[in-house]
N, C-alpha and C positions, 0 to 999 in steps of 0.2 A: 666820639668814643668815651666822653665823660659820663654818659648814661649807662655804661657797662656796670654790671654787678661785679664787685671785686672781692676776692677772698679776704677774710678777716686780717690776715697777716701781710696784706699788700702795703707797700710804703705809701706815705702821703706824697703829694705833689713835690713838696720840698725834698723828701727822701729820694724821689726819682731824679730830681735835679742834682742832688749830690752824687748819685750813682753815675749819671751822665757826665758830670764834670770829672769825676774820678776816672772814668773810662778814657776820656780824651787826654787827661793829664798822663795816664799810663802810656797811651799811644804816642804822645809827643815825646815823653821820656825815652820810650823804646826807639823811636825813629832818630832822635838826637844821638843816642849812644851808638846805634847800629850804623848810621851813615857816617860816623866819625872814623869808621874802619872800612873804607870801600873795598870791594873785592871779596874779602873773607866773610862778609855778612850779607851778601846780595840775596841769597835764598831767604834768609830771615826777614830782610826788608820786604821782599816780594810777598811773603806769607803775611806779614803784618799789614801791608796795604790791602791784600785780599781779604783779611779779616775785617778791616775797616770798611771796605766796600760791601762785604756781606752784611755787616751790621747796618749799613745805610739801606740796603735792600730790604732787610727785615723791617725797618721803620716804614718803608713804602707799603709792604704787605700788610702790616698791622694798622697803620694810621690812615693810609689812603685807600687800600683795597678793603679794609675792615674784614679780612679773612682770618679769623682767629685759629681755625683749624690748620690752615696752611702756615700761619706764623708759628704755631707750635711745632709742626713737623720740620719746618725750615730751621727752627732753633736747634733741633737735634743735629742736623747737618752742620750748622754753624759751630756747635760745640765740638764736633769732630775736627773741623778745620782748625779751630782754636787749639785743640789738643796737639795737633801736628805742629802748630806754631810753637807751643811751649816746649815740646821735645827738641825742636830745632834750636830754640833759644838756649836751652841748657848746653847745647854743643857750641854755641856761638858766643853768648854773653850771659854768664850766670846771674849777674845783677838784674838784667832785664827779665830773665826767666823767673827769678824769685819775685820781682815786682808783679809780673803777670799772674803769678800763683794766687794773688789776692783776688783777682778777677775770676780765675778758674774756680776758686772756692765759692764765689757768688753764683756761678752758672747753674749748679743743681737747683738752687733756690729759684732762679729765674725760670728754669724749665718747669718746675712744679707750679709756680705762679702762672705761667703761660697755659699749662694744661688746665688748671682749675678755672682760670678766666674763660677759656674756651668752653668748658663743660657748664659753667654757670650762665653762659650767654649763647645757647645753641641757635637762637633766631638770628643773631647778628651774622653768623657765617652763612646761614641759609639765604638771607636777604642779599648778601654780597655776591652770591653765586647765581642769582636769578637775573 
């Protein structure tokens, strides 16, 4: 996937590393806070685990299957699940919800980047589907 044409505004490898670390720090913070209150936050914990699993599956689609088209459309579904998580978090733990708003602000950029990467590399998706 290193041979992909990237949009001009794509982060460097170091930038992607920071985004990834930030994501997992947020998830750890969220799980730590939510599991400290068993019972009242079980739905939020379940949704957060679903988001983490969905993120892992996106990595499989993008990096293993090399299907940029599917990765883009899957990202839209992922963003919807994430939005449900944030709404649930505002009802459960406002601090966690506000922390996840940072990631929510990043998602439109990620969607745009995914779309542009797909459009710049149409042959990658075609090869992965044959």
